[in-house]
MILUMDO-217063 format. One record per residue: residue in three letters; x, y, z of N, C-alpha, C, O in turn. Coordinates in steps of 0.2 Angstrom, whole numbers, padded with zeros to 4 digits, always signed. Each point is the difference from the previous one (the first is absolute). Layout:
N
ALAXYZXYZXYZXYZ
...
END
This chain:
201
MET+0022+0074+0046-0003-0006+0001+0000-0004-0007-0002+0002-0005
ILE+0003-0009+0006+0000-0004-0006-0006-0005+0001+0000-0003+0006
ALA-0005+0002-0010-0005-0004+0001+0000-0005-0005+0003+0000-0006
ALA-0007-0006+0007-0001-0005-0005-0007+0000-0003-0004+0002+0003
ILE+0004-0004-0009-0006+0000-0004-0001-0008-0002+0004-0002-0005
ILE-0008-0002+0008+0000-0007-0001-0006-0001-0005-0006+0001+0001
LEU+0008-0004-0007-0005-0001-0005-0003-0007+0001+0003-0005-0002
ALA-0010+0005+0004-0003-0006+0001-0007+0001-0003-0005-0003+0003
ALA+0004+0006-0009-0007+0001-0003-0001-0005-0005-0005+0000-0003
GLY+0010-0005+0001-0001-0003-0006-0005-0006+0001-0003-0001+0005
ALA+0001-0002-0011-0006-0005+0000+0003-0007+0001-0004-0005+0001
SER+0011+0004-0001+0003-0006+0001-0004-0006-0004-0001-0005+0003
GLU+0000+0007-0009-0004-0005-0004+0004-0007-0001-0003-0005+0000
ARG+0009+0005-0001+0004-0006-0001+0001-0004+0006+0000-0006+0000
MET+0000+0010+0006+0001-0003+0006-0007-0003+0003+0000-0005+0003
GLY-0005+0008-0005-0007-0002+0002-0001+0002+0007-0005-0003+0003
TYR+0009+0007+0001-0001+0001+0007+0003+0007+0001+0005+0001-0004
PRO-0007+0003+0008+0004+0007+0001+0007-0001+0003+0001-0003+0005
LYS+0004+0005-0009+0007-0001+0002+0001+0003+0007+0004-0003+0004
ALA-0007+0008-0002+0001+0004+0006-0001-0005+0006+0002+0001+0005
LEU-0007-0006-0006-0002-0004+0006+0004-0007+0000-0001-0004+0004
LEU+0005+0003-0009+0004-0007-0001+0004+0000+0007+0004+0004+0001
PRO-0004-0010+0002+0005-0001+0005+0007+0000-0001+0002-0004-0005
TYR+0003+0007+0009+0007-0001-0001+0003+0001+0006-0001+0006+0003
ARG+0005-0010+0000+0003+0000+0006-0005+0002+0005+0001+0004+0005
GLY-0007-0007-0005-0005+0001+0005-0004+0006+0000-0004+0001+0005
ARG+0005+0003-0010-0004+0006-0001-0002+0001-0007+0003-0002-0004
PRO-0008+0005+0003-0003+0002-0007+0006+0004-0003+0004+0004+0003
PHE-0004-0004-0010+0005+0004-0003+0000+0007+0002+0005+0003+0002
LEU-0011+0000-0002+0000+0007+0002+0002+0002+0007+0003+0005+0001
ALA-0004-0010+0003+0001+0002+0007+0008-0001+0001+0003+0004+0004
GLY+0000-0009-0008+0007+0000+0001+0004+0006-0003+0005+0002+0002
ILE-0008+0001-0008+0003+0006-0003-0001+0005+0005+0005+0004+0001
LEU-0010-0003+0002-0001+0006+0005+0005-0001+0006+0002+0005+0003
ASP-0001-0011-0001+0005-0001+0005+0006+0002-0002+0004+0003+0004
ALA-0002-0005-0010+0007+0002-0002+0001+0008-0001+0005+0002+0001
CYS-0011+0001-0003+0000+0008+0000+0001+0002+0006+0005+0005+0001
HIS-0008-0007+0005+0001+0003+0006+0007-0002+0002+0004+0005+0003
ALA-0001-0011-0004+0007-0002+0002+0005+0005-0003+0005+0001+0003
ALA-0007+0001-0010+0005+0005-0003-0001+0007+0002+0003+0004-0002
GLY-0008-0003+0006-0001+0007+0003-0005+0004-0004+0000+0006+0001
MET-0004-0009-0005-0005+0004-0003-0007-0001+0003-0003-0005+0000
GLU+0001+0010+0004-0007+0000+0004-0006+0002-0004-0005-0002+0002
HIS+0006+0006-0006-0006+0003-0004+0000-0004-0007+0003+0002-0005
ASN-0008-0006+0005+0000-0005-0006-0007+0000-0003-0005+0001+0003
VAL+0004-0002-0010-0006+0000-0003-0001-0007-0003+0005-0003-0004
VAL-0011+0000+0005-0001-0006-0004-0006+0001-0005-0005+0003+0002
VAL+0007-0004-0008-0005+0001-0005-0004-0006-0002+0003-0005-0002
LEU-0009+0006+0003-0005-0006-0002-0004+0001-0006-0001+0006-0002
GLY-0002-0011+0000-0004+0000-0006-0004-0006+0000-0005-0001+0004
TYR+0006-0004-0009-0003-0006+0001+0001-0003+0007+0006+0001+0003
TYR-0010-0005-0001+0000-0003+0007+0001+0004+0006+0001-0002+0005
ALA-0003+0009-0007+0001+0005+0006-0004-0002+0006+0003+0000+0006
ASP-0009-0002-0007-0004-0002+0006+0003-0006+0004+0001+0000+0006
LYS+0001-0005-0010+0002-0007+0003+0007+0002+0004+0001-0003+0005
ILE+0003+0007-0008+0007+0002+0003-0001+0004+0007+0003-0001+0005
GLN-0008+0005-0005-0001+0004+0005-0004-0004+0006+0000+0002+0006
GLU-0004-0006-0008-0003-0005+0005+0005-0005+0003-0001-0002+0005
SER+0006+0001-0009+0005-0005+0002+0006+0003+0004+0003-0003+0005
MET-0002+0009-0005+0006+0003+0003-0002+0007+0003-0005+0003-0002
ASP+0008-0002+0008+0000+0007+0003+0004+0005-0003+0006+0000+0000
LEU-0009+0004-0004+0004+0005-0004-0001+0007+0003+0001+0006-0003
SER-0003-0006+0010-0001+0007+0003+0006+0004+0001-0001+0006+0001
ASP+0007-0008-0001+0006+0004+0001+0003+0002-0007+0006+0002+0000
VAL-0009-0004-0005+0002+0003-0007-0005+0005-0003-0006+0000+0002
ILE+0008+0003-0008-0004+0003-0004-0003-0005-0005+0004-0003-0004
VAL-0010+0003+0003-0003-0005-0005-0003+0005-0005-0004+0004+0001
ALA+0007-0005-0007-0002+0003-0006-0003-0005-0005+0001-0006+0000
THR-0005+0009-0004-0004-0004-0005+0002+0002-0008+0000+0005-0002
ASN+0002-0010-0001+0001+0001-0007-0006+0000-0004-0003-0006+0000
THR+0001+0011-0003-0007+0001-0003+0001-0001-0007-0005+0000-0004
GLU+0012+0000+0001+0001-0001-0007+0004-0007-0001+0005+0000-0002
LEU-0009-0005+0004+0003-0007-0001+0003-0002-0007+0004-0004+0000
ASP-0007+0007-0005+0002-0002-0006+0006+0003-0002+0004-0002-0005
ALA-0002+0007+0009+0007+0003-0002+0006-0004+0002+0006+0002-0001
GLY-0007-0008+0005+0006-0003+0002+0003+0002+0007-0003+0004+0004
PRO+0009-0006-0003+0003+0002+0006+0001+0008+0001+0000+0003+0006
ILE+0001+0000-0011+0000+0008+0000-0006+0003+0003+0000+0005+0004
GLY-0006-0008-0005-0006+0002+0003+0001+0000+0008-0003+0004+0003
SER+0006-0010-0001+0001+0000+0007+0005+0004+0003-0001+0003+0006
ILE+0006-0001-0010+0006+0004+0002-0004+0007+0001+0002+0004+0005
ARG-0006-0002-0010-0003+0007+0000-0004+0000+0006+0000+0006+0003
ALA-0004-0011-0001-0005+0000+0006+0005+0001+0006-0002+0003+0005
GLY+0007-0006-0004+0005+0000+0005+0003+0007+0001+0000+0003+0006
VAL+0002+0000-0011+0003+0007+0000-0005+0004+0002+0002+0004+0005
ARG-0008-0004-0008-0005+0005+0002-0002-0001+0008-0002+0005+0003
ALA+0002-0011-0001-0001-0001+0007+0004+0003+0005-0001+0001+0006
LEU+0007+0001-0008+0005+0003+0004+0001+0008-0001+0004+0003+0003
VAL-0008-0001-0008+0000+0008+0000-0001+0004+0006-0005-0002+0004
GLY+0009+0006-0002-0001+0004+0006+0005-0003+0005+0001+0004+0006
GLN+0001-0010-0007+0005-0003+0005+0007+0002-0002+0002+0001-0006
PRO+0002+0000+0011+0008+0002-0001+0003-0006-0002+0005-0002+0004
VAL-0006-0001-0010+0003-0005-0003+0006+0002-0005-0001+0003-0005
GLN+0006-0006+0007+0006+0002-0005+0001-0006-0005+0003+0002-0006
ALA-0005-0008+0007+0000-0005-0005-0005-0006+0002-0002+0000+0006
VAL+0000-0004-0011-0004-0006+0001+0004-0006-0002+0003+0000-0005
VAL-0004-0005+0008+0003-0007-0003-0007-0003-0002-0004-0002+0003
VAL+0004+0001-0010-0005-0004-0003+0001-0008+0000+0005-0002-0003
TRP-0009-0001+0006+0001-0007+0002-0006-0004-0002-0005+0000+0003
PRO+0006-0004-0009-0005-0005-0002-0001-0005+0005+0004-0003+0004
VAL-0011+0001-0003-0001-0005+0006+0002-0007-0001+0001-0004+0004
ASP+0001+0003-0010+0003-0007-0002+0008+0000+0001+0003-0004-0004
ARG-0001+0008+0008+0008+0000+0002+0000-0001+0007+0003+0005+0003
PRO-0006-0010+0000+0000+0000+0008+0006-0001+0003+0001+0001+0006
HIS+0004-0004-0010+0006-0003+0002+0006+0004-0001+0005-0002+0001
VAL-0006+0008-0003+0005+0005-0001+0003+0002+0008-0004+0001+0004
ALA+0010-0002-0004+0004+0001+0007-0001+0007+0003+0001+0005-0004
VAL-0002-0004+0010+0000+0007+0003+0007+0003-0001+0000+0006-0002
ALA+0005-0009+0001+0007+0003-0001+0000+0003-0007+0003+0005-0001
THR-0006-0008-0003-0001+0003-0007-0004+0006+0000+0002+0005-0004
VAL-0007-0004+0007-0004+0006+0001+0004+0005+0004-0001+0006-0002
SER+0004-0008+0007+0005+0005+0003+0005+0003-0004+0002+0006+0001
ALA+0001-0011-0005+0005+0003-0005-0003+0005-0005+0004+0005-0001
LEU-0010-0006-0001-0003+0005-0005-0001+0007+0004+0001+0005-0002
LEU-0003-0006+0008-0002+0006+0005+0007+0004+0001+0000+0006+0000
ASP+0005-0010+0001+0007+0003+0002+0003+0004-0007+0003+0005+0001
ALA-0004-0009-0006+0002+0003-0007-0004+0007-0001+0003+0005-0003
PHE-0009-0005+0004-0004+0006-0001+0003+0005+0005+0001+0006-0003
ARG-0001-0007+0009+0002+0005+0005+0007+0003-0002+0002+0006+0002
GLY+0003-0010-0005+0006+0002-0001+0001+0003-0007+0005+0004-0001
SER-0011-0004-0003+0001+0003-0007-0006+0005-0002+0001+0004-0004
HIS-0006-0005+0008-0006+0003-0002-0002-0001-0008-0003+0005-0003
ALA+0005-0011+0001-0002-0001-0007-0008+0000-0001-0004-0002+0004
ALA+0002+0003-0010-0007+0000-0002-0002-0007+0000-0006-0002+0002
ILE+0010-0003-0003-0002-0007-0001+0005-0004+0002+0006+0000-0002
VAL-0007-0005+0007+0005-0005+0002-0003-0007+0000-0006-0001+0002
LEU+0009-0003-0005-0003-0007-0002+0006-0005+0002+0006+0001-0001
PRO-0008-0007+0003+0005-0006+0001+0001-0003-0007-0004-0001-0004
THR+0010-0002+0004+0002-0004-0005+0003-0007+0003+0003+0000+0006
HIS-0004-0005-0010+0003-0007+0002+0003-0003-0006-0003-0001-0005
ASP+0009+0000+0005+0004-0003-0006-0001+0004-0006-0001-0002-0006
GLY+0001+0009+0007-0001+0005-0005-0007+0001-0003-0001+0004-0005
ARG-0004-0007+0008-0007+0001-0002-0003+0004+0005+0001-0001+0006
ARG-0005+0006-0008-0004+0004+0004-0006-0004+0003-0003-0004-0003
GLY+0001+0006+0009-0006-0004+0003-0004+0005+0004+0000+0006-0001
HIS-0004-0008+0006-0005+0003+0004+0001-0002+0007+0003-0005+0002
PRO-0005+0009+0003-0003+0007-0001+0004+0005-0002+0006+0000+0000
VAL-0009+0006-0003+0003+0006-0002-0001+0006+0004-0006+0001+0002
LEU+0011+0003+0000-0002+0006+0003+0000+0006-0005+0004+0001-0004
PHE-0009+0003+0005-0001+0006-0004+0000+0006+0005-0004+0000+0005
GLY+0008+0004-0007+0001+0007+0004-0006+0004-0002-0003+0000-0005
SER+0001+0005+0010-0005+0005-0001+0000+0004-0006-0005+0003-0003
ALA+0011-0003+0000+0002+0004-0006-0004-0003-0006-0001+0004-0005
VAL+0000-0010+0005-0003-0003-0006-0008-0002+0001-0003-0004-0004
PHE+0001+0006+0010-0007-0002+0001-0005+0002-0005-0005-0003-0002
GLU+0006+0009+0000-0005+0003-0006+0001-0004-0006-0004-0001-0004
GLU+0010-0002+0003+0001-0004-0006-0004-0006+0000-0002-0003-0005
LEU+0002+0000+0011-0003-0006+0001-0008+0001-0001-0003-0005-0003
LEU+0001+0010+0006-0007+0002-0001-0002+0000-0007-0006-0001-0002
ALA+0011+0004-0003-0002+0001-0006+0003-0005-0005-0001+0000-0006
ALA+0004-0006+0009+0002-0005-0005-0005-0003-0004-0006-0001+0002
PRO+0008-0001-0008-0005-0003-0004-0002-0007+0002+0005-0004+0003
ASN-0011+0001-0004-0001-0006+0003+0004-0006-0004+0002-0004+0004
ASP-0001+0005-0010+0003-0006-0003+0008+0000+0002+0002-0006-0001
GLU+0001+0011+0003+0007-0001+0002+0000+0000+0008+0005-0003+0003
GLY-0009+0007+0000+0000+0000+0007+0006+0003+0003+0003+0005-0003
ALA-0001-0007+0009+0006+0002+0004+0006+0000-0005+0005+0004+0001
ARG-0004-0009-0005+0005-0001-0004+0002+0006-0004+0006+0002-0001
ALA-0011+0003-0001+0001+0005-0004+0004+0006+0005+0004+0004-0003
VAL-0005-0005+0009+0003+0005+0005+0007-0002+0001+0005+0004+0000
VAL-0004-0011+0001+0007-0003+0001+0004+0001-0006+0006+0002+0001
HIS-0008-0002-0007+0004+0000-0006+0001+0007-0003+0004+0001-0004
LYS-0008+0004+0007+0000+0006-0003+0007+0004+0000+0002+0003-0004
ASP+0002-0005+0010+0006+0004+0001+0005-0005+0004+0000+0000+0006
PRO+0004-0004-0009+0004-0005+0003+0004+0003+0006+0002-0003+0005
ALA+0001+0010-0006+0004+0003+0004-0003+0001+0007+0004+0000+0005
ARG-0011+0000-0004-0002+0001+0006-0002-0007+0004-0004+0000+0005
VAL+0006-0005-0007-0002-0007+0002+0007-0002+0004+0005+0000-0003
VAL-0006-0003+0009+0005-0002+0003-0001-0008+0001-0006-0002+0003
GLU+0010-0002-0005-0001-0008+0001+0004-0002+0006+0006+0002+0001
VAL-0009-0006+0003+0003-0003+0006+0001-0008-0001-0005-0004+0001
PRO+0011+0002-0002+0000-0007-0001-0001-0003+0007+0002+0002+0005
VAL-0006-0008-0005-0002-0004+0006+0001-0007-0001-0001-0003-0006
ASP+0003-0001+0011+0000-0007-0001-0007-0003+0003+0000-0003+0005
ASP-0004+0004-0009-0007-0001+0001-0004-0002-0006-0003+0005-0003
VAL+0003-0011+0001-0004-0002-0006-0007+0002+0000-0004+0000-0005
ALA+0001+0001+0011-0007+0001+0001-0002+0006-0004-0006+0001-0002
VAL+0010+0004+0001-0002+0006-0004-0002-0001-0007-0003+0004-0003
LEU+0006-0010+0000-0002-0002-0006-0006-0004-0001-0003-0002-0005
GLU+0000-0001+0011-0005-0005-0001-0007+0002+0002+0000+0004+0005
ASP-0005-0006-0009-0006+0001+0002-0004-0006-0001+0003-0005-0002
PHE-0010+0005+0004-0003-0007+0001-0007+0002-0003-0005+0003+0003
ASN+0004-0006-0009-0007+0000-0004-0004-0005+0000-0006+0000-0001
THR+0008-0007+0002-0003-0006-0001+0001-0004+0007+0004+0001+0003
PRO-0009-0006-0002+0001-0004+0005+0007-0004+0000+0003-0001+0005
GLU-0001-0001-0011+0007-0003+0000+0005+0005+0002+0005-0002+0003
ASP-0005+0008-0005+0005+0005+0003+0000+0000+0008+0005+0000+0003
TYR-0011+0000-0001-0001+0000+0007+0003-0006+0004+0004+0001+0005
LYS-0006-0007-0008+0003-0006+0003+0008+0000-0001+0003-0003+0005
GLU+0000+0006-0010+0007+0000+0000+0003+0005+0005+0005-0001+0003
LEU-0008+0006-0001+0001+0005+0005+0001-0004+0007+0005+0000+0003
LEU-0011-0004-0002+0000-0004+0006+0005-0005+0001+0003-0001+0005
ARG-0001-0002-0011+0004-0005+0000+0007+0002+0001+0004-0003+0004
LYS-0002+0009-0006+0006+0003+0001+0001+0002+0007+0005-0001+0003
GLU-0011+0003+0000+0001+0002+0007+0000-0006+0005+0004+0001+0005
ASP-0007-0006-0007+0001-0007+0004+0007-0002-0001+0003-0002+0005
LYS+0000+0003-0011+0007-0002-0001+0005+0004+0005+0005-0003+0003
VAL-0006+0009-0003+0004+0005+0004-0001-0002+0007+0005+0000+0004
ARG-0011-0002-0002-0001-0002+0007+0002-0007+0002+0001-0002+0006
GLY+0001-0002-0011+0003-0007+0000-0006-0004+0002+0001-0006+0003
GLU-0007+0007-0006-0006-0005+0002+0000-0004-0006-0005-0005+0000
END
């Protein structure tokens, strides 16, 4: 089984609003990502909350996912990854796709490509690249779960990715979304502008 860990615990300080609830394609960021997870065949997924946990749970039905709480918010994203991995202890999980909530526009085909690459290689780490640059989401096999749990806060998951290049499989994708995140209202407006352009509006 391959599960997703969706990182939605951040304070969204620069955005001024929880990114998980920002509308995109008629759905909140978080809901759209969960839809994509299901479309890619991942049925057991973890949503990690922290800041805005109450607001997010009041605004969305998360009854069909595992909700984990990041109790070490000062640790940054690795704190959420650890919470997600711990939430899956005892489950027959071969790998997790770590998906930041501010990447709602990553294509289902991109995620499917990561899953296919893992199934074909059983690599410890599988990540997408676009124009030679590494992006997100990133798939981590169960072989490195303990390393994620022990990763230093200052380096986070990068320490695991960079430890041994030989165990990393890169998957080139024609999806610039793997490189883009959204931290400010201006970033968000640009995302919507691009979406309107694609739709011809």
